[in-house]
BASE-979778 format. One record per residue (C-alpha): residue number from 0; z negated, x negated, y negated. Coordinates in Angstrom, 1 decimal. Last residue first. Example, Ala and Ser with C-alpha at 12.3 -4.5 7.8 and 13.67 -1.06 7.14 Angstrom:
BEGIN
+-----+--------+--------+--------+
| num |      w |      u |      v |
+-----+--------+--------+--------+
|   1 |   -7.1 |  -13.7 |    1.1 |
|   0 |   -7.8 |  -12.3 |    4.5 |
+-----+--------+--------+--------+
! end
This chain:
BEGIN
+-----+--------+--------+--------+
| num |      w |      u |      v |
+-----+--------+--------+--------+
| 319 | -163.1 | -101.0 | -133.7 |
| 318 | -163.0 |  -98.4 | -130.8 |
| 317 | -163.7 | -100.6 | -127.8 |
| 316 | -166.6 | -102.3 | -129.7 |
| 315 | -168.2 |  -98.9 | -130.3 |
| 314 | -168.2 |  -98.0 | -126.6 |
| 313 | -169.5 | -101.4 | -125.7 |
| 312 | -172.4 | -101.5 | -128.2 |
| 311 | -174.9 |  -99.0 | -126.8 |
| 310 | -174.7 |  -99.5 | -123.0 |
| 309 | -173.8 | -103.1 | -123.3 |
| 308 | -176.9 | -103.9 | -125.4 |
| 307 | -179.2 | -101.8 | -123.2 |
| 306 | -177.9 | -103.4 | -120.0 |
| 305 | -178.4 | -106.9 | -121.5 |
| 304 | -181.8 | -105.7 | -122.6 |
| 303 | -183.1 | -104.8 | -119.1 |
| 302 | -181.3 | -107.7 | -117.3 |
| 301 | -182.7 | -110.4 | -119.6 |
| 300 | -186.2 | -108.9 | -119.4 |
| 299 | -186.0 | -108.8 | -115.6 |
| 298 | -184.9 | -112.5 | -115.7 |
| 297 | -187.8 | -113.4 | -117.9 |
| 296 | -190.4 | -111.7 | -115.7 |
| 295 | -188.8 | -113.3 | -112.6 |
| 294 | -188.9 | -116.7 | -114.3 |
| 293 | -192.5 | -116.6 | -115.4 |
| 292 | -194.0 | -118.4 | -112.3 |
| 291 | -191.4 | -121.2 | -112.8 |
| 290 | -193.1 | -122.1 | -116.1 |
| 289 | -190.5 | -123.8 | -118.4 |
| 288 | -189.7 | -120.6 | -120.2 |
| 287 | -193.2 | -119.9 | -121.4 |
| 286 | -191.9 | -116.8 | -123.1 |
| 285 | -191.1 | -115.9 | -126.7 |
| 284 | -188.8 | -113.0 | -127.3 |
| 283 | -185.4 | -112.7 | -129.1 |
| 282 | -183.1 | -109.8 | -129.9 |
| 281 | -179.9 | -110.9 | -131.6 |
| 280 | -176.8 | -109.5 | -133.3 |
| 279 | -174.2 | -112.2 | -134.0 |
| 278 | -171.5 | -113.4 | -136.3 |
| 277 | -169.0 | -116.2 | -135.8 |
| 276 | -166.2 | -117.5 | -138.1 |
| 275 | -168.7 | -119.0 | -140.6 |
| 274 | -168.8 | -118.6 | -144.4 |
| 273 | -171.2 | -115.6 | -144.1 |
| 272 | -173.3 | -115.7 | -141.0 |
| 271 | -173.7 | -111.9 | -140.6 |
| 270 | -176.9 | -112.3 | -138.4 |
| 269 | -178.4 | -108.9 | -137.7 |
| 268 | -181.7 | -109.6 | -136.0 |
| 267 | -182.6 | -106.5 | -134.1 |
| 266 | -185.7 | -104.3 | -134.2 |
| 265 | -186.5 | -102.8 | -130.8 |
| 264 | -185.9 |  -99.6 | -128.8 |
| 263 | -182.3 | -100.2 | -127.7 |
| 262 | -181.2 |  -96.7 | -128.7 |
| 261 | -183.3 |  -96.6 | -131.9 |
| 260 | -182.3 | -100.1 | -132.9 |
| 259 | -178.6 |  -99.2 | -132.3 |
| 258 | -178.7 |  -95.9 | -134.1 |
| 257 | -180.3 |  -97.5 | -137.2 |
| 256 | -177.8 | -100.4 | -137.3 |
| 255 | -174.6 |  -98.3 | -136.6 |
| 254 | -172.9 |  -99.3 | -139.9 |
| 253 | -173.8 | -102.9 | -138.8 |
| 252 | -171.3 | -102.6 | -136.0 |
| 251 | -168.4 | -102.0 | -138.4 |
| 250 | -169.7 | -104.7 | -140.8 |
| 249 | -169.8 | -107.2 | -138.0 |
| 248 | -166.3 | -106.4 | -137.0 |
| 247 | -165.0 | -106.7 | -140.6 |
| 246 | -166.9 | -110.0 | -141.2 |
| 245 | -163.8 | -111.6 | -142.7 |
| 244 | -164.4 | -114.7 | -140.7 |
| 243 | -165.1 | -112.7 | -137.5 |
| 242 | -163.8 | -114.8 | -134.6 |
| 241 | -166.5 | -115.3 | -132.0 |
| 240 | -168.6 | -112.1 | -132.2 |
| 239 | -171.8 | -112.7 | -130.1 |
| 238 | -174.1 | -109.9 | -129.1 |
| 237 | -177.2 | -111.8 | -128.3 |
| 236 | -180.1 | -111.6 | -125.7 |
| 235 | -182.5 | -114.3 | -126.6 |
| 234 | -185.2 | -116.4 | -124.9 |
| 233 | -187.8 | -118.6 | -126.6 |
| 232 | -190.0 | -121.5 | -125.6 |
| 231 | -189.1 | -123.2 | -129.0 |
| 230 | -188.1 | -126.4 | -127.3 |
| 229 | -187.0 | -124.8 | -124.1 |
| 228 | -184.5 | -122.5 | -125.8 |
| 227 | -182.8 | -120.1 | -123.4 |
| 226 | -179.9 | -117.9 | -124.5 |
| 225 | -178.1 | -115.0 | -122.8 |
| 224 | -174.9 | -114.4 | -124.7 |
| 223 | -173.2 | -110.9 | -124.6 |
| 222 | -169.6 | -111.2 | -125.4 |
| 221 | -167.0 | -110.3 | -128.1 |
| 220 | -163.8 | -112.1 | -128.9 |
| 219 | -162.1 | -110.6 | -125.9 |
| 218 | -163.1 | -107.0 | -125.1 |
| 217 | -165.0 | -105.4 | -122.3 |
| 216 | -168.6 | -106.7 | -122.7 |
| 215 | -168.4 | -109.8 | -120.6 |
| 214 | -171.6 | -111.8 | -120.1 |
| 213 | -171.9 | -115.4 | -121.4 |
| 212 | -174.7 | -117.8 | -120.3 |
| 211 | -176.4 | -120.0 | -122.8 |
| 210 | -178.4 | -123.3 | -123.0 |
| 209 | -175.6 | -125.1 | -121.1 |
| 208 | -175.9 | -127.0 | -117.8 |
| 207 | -174.1 | -124.3 | -116.0 |
| 206 | -174.7 | -121.4 | -113.5 |
| 205 | -171.8 | -119.2 | -112.5 |
| 204 | -171.4 | -116.1 | -114.6 |
| 203 | -173.6 | -113.1 | -114.3 |
| 202 | -172.4 | -109.6 | -113.4 |
| 201 | -172.6 | -106.6 | -115.6 |
| 200 | -172.9 | -102.8 | -115.7 |
| 199 | -174.3 | -101.6 | -112.4 |
| 198 | -176.8 | -104.4 | -112.3 |
| 197 | -177.8 | -106.2 | -109.1 |
| 196 | -181.5 | -106.9 | -108.2 |
| 195 | -181.3 | -109.4 | -105.3 |
| 194 | -178.0 | -110.9 | -106.4 |
| 193 | -179.2 | -110.8 | -110.0 |
| 192 | -182.3 | -112.8 | -109.1 |
| 191 | -180.1 | -115.4 | -107.3 |
| 190 | -177.9 | -115.7 | -110.5 |
| 189 | -181.1 | -116.1 | -112.6 |
| 188 | -182.3 | -118.9 | -110.2 |
| 187 | -179.0 | -120.7 | -110.7 |
| 186 | -179.3 | -120.2 | -114.5 |
| 185 | -182.8 | -121.9 | -114.5 |
| 184 | -181.7 | -124.7 | -112.1 |
| 183 | -178.8 | -125.5 | -114.4 |
| 182 | -181.0 | -125.3 | -117.5 |
| 181 | -183.6 | -127.6 | -115.9 |
| 180 | -180.9 | -130.2 | -115.2 |
| 179 | -179.8 | -130.1 | -118.8 |
| 178 | -183.4 | -130.4 | -120.0 |
| 177 | -184.0 | -133.4 | -117.7 |
| 176 | -180.9 | -135.1 | -119.2 |
| 175 | -177.7 | -135.5 | -117.2 |
| 174 | -176.0 | -138.9 | -117.2 |
| 173 | -172.3 | -138.2 | -117.1 |
| 172 | -169.3 | -139.1 | -114.9 |
| 171 | -170.9 | -138.8 | -111.5 |
| 170 | -172.9 | -135.7 | -112.4 |
| 169 | -169.9 | -134.0 | -113.9 |
| 168 | -167.7 | -134.6 | -110.8 |
| 167 | -170.5 | -133.4 | -108.5 |
| 166 | -171.1 | -130.2 | -110.4 |
| 165 | -167.3 | -129.4 | -110.5 |
| 164 | -167.0 | -130.1 | -106.8 |
| 163 | -170.1 | -128.1 | -105.9 |
| 162 | -169.0 | -125.2 | -108.1 |
| 161 | -165.5 | -125.4 | -106.6 |
| 160 | -167.0 | -125.4 | -103.1 |
| 159 | -169.1 | -122.3 | -103.9 |
| 158 | -166.3 | -120.4 | -105.6 |
| 157 | -163.9 | -120.7 | -102.7 |
| 156 | -161.1 | -119.2 | -104.7 |
| 155 | -159.3 | -116.1 | -103.1 |
| 154 | -156.9 | -115.1 | -100.4 |
| 153 | -156.7 | -111.8 |  -98.5 |
| 152 | -158.1 | -109.5 | -101.2 |
| 151 | -157.3 | -105.9 | -100.1 |
| 150 | -156.7 | -103.6 | -103.0 |
| 149 | -156.7 | -100.0 | -101.9 |
| 148 | -154.9 |  -97.2 | -103.7 |
| 147 | -155.5 |  -93.5 | -102.9 |
| 146 | -152.9 |  -90.9 | -101.8 |
| 145 | -153.7 |  -87.3 | -102.5 |
| 144 | -155.6 |  -85.5 |  -99.7 |
| 143 | -153.8 |  -83.7 |  -96.9 |
| 142 | -155.7 |  -85.5 |  -94.1 |
| 141 | -157.2 |  -88.6 |  -95.5 |
| 140 | -154.8 |  -90.6 |  -97.6 |
| 139 | -153.9 |  -94.3 |  -97.8 |
| 138 | -151.9 |  -96.5 | -100.2 |
| 137 | -151.8 | -100.2 |  -99.7 |
| 136 | -152.1 | -103.3 | -101.9 |
| 135 | -152.4 | -106.8 | -100.7 |
| 134 | -154.1 | -109.3 | -103.0 |
| 133 | -153.7 | -113.1 | -103.1 |
| 132 | -155.9 | -114.7 | -105.7 |
| 131 | -155.6 | -118.0 | -107.5 |
| 130 | -158.2 | -119.6 | -109.8 |
| 129 | -157.7 | -122.6 | -112.1 |
| 128 | -160.3 | -124.0 | -114.5 |
| 127 | -162.8 | -124.3 | -111.7 |
| 126 | -160.9 | -127.3 | -110.2 |
| 125 | -157.6 | -127.4 | -108.3 |
| 124 | -156.7 | -128.8 | -104.9 |
| 123 | -158.5 | -126.3 | -102.7 |
| 122 | -157.5 | -123.2 | -104.6 |
| 121 | -153.8 | -124.2 | -104.5 |
| 120 | -154.1 | -124.7 | -100.8 |
| 119 | -155.6 | -121.3 | -100.2 |
| 118 | -152.8 | -119.7 | -102.2 |
| 117 | -150.2 | -121.7 | -100.2 |
| 116 | -151.8 | -120.7 |  -96.9 |
| 115 | -151.4 | -117.0 |  -97.9 |
| 114 | -147.8 | -117.8 |  -98.7 |
| 113 | -147.1 | -119.4 |  -95.4 |
| 112 | -148.9 | -116.6 |  -93.5 |
| 111 | -146.7 | -113.9 |  -95.1 |
| 110 | -148.5 | -111.7 |  -97.6 |
| 109 | -147.8 | -108.0 |  -97.5 |
| 108 | -147.4 | -105.2 | -100.1 |
| 107 | -147.9 | -107.7 | -102.9 |
| 106 | -150.2 | -108.6 | -105.7 |
| 105 | -150.5 | -112.2 | -106.9 |
| 104 | -153.4 | -112.7 | -109.3 |
| 103 | -153.4 | -115.9 | -111.3 |
| 102 | -156.5 | -117.1 | -113.2 |
| 101 | -155.8 | -119.7 | -115.9 |
| 100 | -156.7 | -122.9 | -117.6 |
|  99 | -154.6 | -125.5 | -119.3 |
|  98 | -151.4 | -123.6 | -118.9 |
|  97 | -147.8 | -124.8 | -118.2 |
|  96 | -148.3 | -126.0 | -114.6 |
|  95 | -150.2 | -122.9 | -113.6 |
|  94 | -147.4 | -120.6 | -114.8 |
|  93 | -144.7 | -122.6 | -113.1 |
|  92 | -146.7 | -122.6 | -109.8 |
|  91 | -147.0 | -118.8 | -110.0 |
|  90 | -143.2 | -118.5 | -110.8 |
|  89 | -142.4 | -120.6 | -107.8 |
|  88 | -144.6 | -118.4 | -105.5 |
|  87 | -142.7 | -115.4 | -106.9 |
|  86 | -139.4 | -116.9 | -105.9 |
|  85 | -140.7 | -118.0 | -102.5 |
|  84 | -141.3 | -114.4 | -101.3 |
|  83 | -144.2 | -112.1 | -100.7 |
|  82 | -143.7 | -108.8 |  -98.8 |
|  81 | -142.7 | -105.7 | -100.8 |
|  80 | -144.0 | -103.8 | -103.9 |
|  79 | -144.4 | -107.1 | -105.7 |
|  78 | -146.6 | -107.7 | -108.7 |
|  77 | -147.6 | -110.9 | -110.6 |
|  76 | -150.8 | -110.7 | -112.7 |
|  75 | -151.8 | -113.4 | -115.2 |
|  74 | -155.4 | -113.8 | -116.3 |
|  73 | -156.0 | -115.9 | -119.4 |
|  72 | -159.5 | -117.2 | -120.4 |
|  71 | -161.6 | -115.4 | -123.0 |
|  70 | -164.7 | -116.3 | -120.8 |
|  69 | -166.5 | -113.0 | -120.4 |
|  68 | -163.6 | -110.9 | -121.7 |
|  67 | -161.3 | -112.2 | -118.9 |
|  66 | -158.0 | -111.8 | -120.6 |
|  65 | -155.0 | -110.1 | -119.2 |
|  64 | -151.2 | -110.6 | -119.1 |
|  63 | -149.3 | -108.2 | -116.8 |
|  62 | -145.9 | -108.7 | -115.2 |
|  61 | -145.6 | -112.3 | -116.3 |
|  60 | -142.2 | -113.3 | -117.8 |
|  59 | -140.8 | -116.6 | -117.1 |
|  58 | -139.2 | -119.4 | -119.3 |
|  57 | -142.6 | -120.3 | -120.8 |
|  56 | -145.0 | -117.4 | -120.2 |
|  55 | -143.3 | -114.4 | -121.7 |
|  54 | -145.3 | -111.1 | -121.4 |
|  53 | -143.9 | -108.2 | -119.4 |
|  52 | -147.0 | -106.2 | -120.1 |
|  51 | -149.6 | -107.2 | -122.7 |
|  50 | -153.3 | -107.7 | -123.5 |
|  49 | -155.0 | -106.0 | -120.6 |
|  48 | -158.8 | -106.6 | -120.6 |
|  47 | -160.2 | -107.4 | -117.2 |
|  46 | -163.9 | -106.8 | -116.3 |
|  45 | -166.8 | -107.9 | -114.1 |
|  44 | -164.8 | -109.8 | -111.5 |
|  43 | -165.5 | -109.3 | -107.8 |
|  42 | -161.8 | -109.2 | -107.0 |
|  41 | -162.0 | -105.6 | -105.7 |
|  40 | -163.9 | -104.6 | -108.9 |
|  39 | -161.3 | -106.2 | -111.1 |
|  38 | -158.5 | -104.4 | -109.3 |
|  37 | -160.2 | -101.0 | -109.7 |
|  36 | -160.9 | -101.8 | -113.3 |
|  35 | -157.2 | -102.5 | -113.8 |
|  34 | -156.7 |  -98.9 | -112.6 |
|  33 | -159.0 |  -97.2 | -115.0 |
|  32 | -157.9 |  -99.2 | -118.1 |
|  31 | -154.2 |  -98.6 | -117.4 |
|  30 | -152.2 | -101.7 | -116.6 |
|  29 | -151.9 | -100.9 | -112.9 |
|  28 | -149.9 |  -97.7 | -113.6 |
|  27 | -147.7 |  -99.5 | -116.2 |
|  26 | -146.9 | -102.2 | -113.6 |
|  25 | -146.2 |  -99.7 | -110.7 |
|  24 | -143.7 |  -97.4 | -112.4 |
|  23 | -141.3 |  -99.2 | -114.8 |
|  22 | -141.5 | -102.7 | -113.4 |
|  21 | -142.0 | -102.1 | -109.7 |
|  20 | -139.8 |  -99.0 | -109.4 |
|  19 | -140.2 |  -96.1 | -107.0 |
|  18 | -144.0 |  -96.1 | -107.4 |
|  17 | -145.6 |  -93.3 | -105.4 |
|  16 | -143.3 |  -92.8 | -102.4 |
|  15 | -142.3 |  -96.4 | -102.8 |
|  14 | -145.7 |  -97.6 | -101.7 |
|  13 | -145.3 |  -95.8 |  -98.3 |
|  12 | -148.4 |  -93.8 |  -97.5 |
|  11 | -150.8 |  -94.9 |  -94.7 |
|  10 | -152.8 |  -92.3 |  -92.7 |
|   9 | -156.5 |  -91.8 |  -92.3 |
|   8 | -157.4 |  -89.0 |  -89.9 |
|   7 | -159.7 |  -86.1 |  -90.6 |
|   6 | -162.9 |  -85.4 |  -88.6 |
|   5 | -164.0 |  -82.1 |  -87.1 |
|   4 | -167.4 |  -81.9 |  -85.6 |
|   3 | -167.5 |  -79.6 |  -82.6 |
|   2 | -169.6 |  -81.7 |  -80.2 |
|   1 | -172.9 |  -81.7 |  -82.0 |
|   0 | -175.7 |  -83.5 |  -80.0 |
+-----+--------+--------+--------+
! end
């Protein structure tokens, strides 16, 4: 056994050594694409798109305003390079009270027990439209290496209980059809499949009763939609553009038609949909979607072409 192995020590770095000022140093650092992706990964979110810094929300000003590209819902980030305090908790409550749906991320050097408990309580009493995260940030280095940030999630939504509560409430208020219940089971099975065969480029949303599941592609107004049609026994991977009445986005993508079809390996259905706000680019295939024995084949097909769509279209969408 080797006895002369040399190992370095991990040491903590004071946050103020890197970011002297919260507003002028830390917030712009976090708002960059590379660093907001680190935060999104720590939270288990696919992506976050920064829309503004120091954005007014009612009488207050959120440090960073983001959008979850998969849902187009607001994500507000509050930063503190110190331990949590009641003033920031009050701002978070004000944001939640003034918005219909929001994810709020509170970042601080240290969370007191009462503020951690407050985040847990907010997640317990709200439904799936509201999500609250408490995140502690620290800087570490190994030996003489540069300091590296670490986001430690210390309070987060209980997704399972919210899914159960949301499902229970819907079931008690509405009579679900057999097709709707099938869809929920279908998307639940797809989420299980993706846990067993995770993708490096996307994460599925929670299951729903809808005939679609949206996947983020890195910019609000654009998404990948996975569609299942039980009547036509058809599945579709679709690039969906939600607000394109002038068709400028569609036209910019259509200019890459030949490249897209060569890269993805199939002919695509380019649906300009003149007169409508939406446009889409589709690839469909017929499967016996109601046969449970076919599900793993279908899910593998979804995964393969979702990755191909994201791989080709995402860099172009970021530039248009």
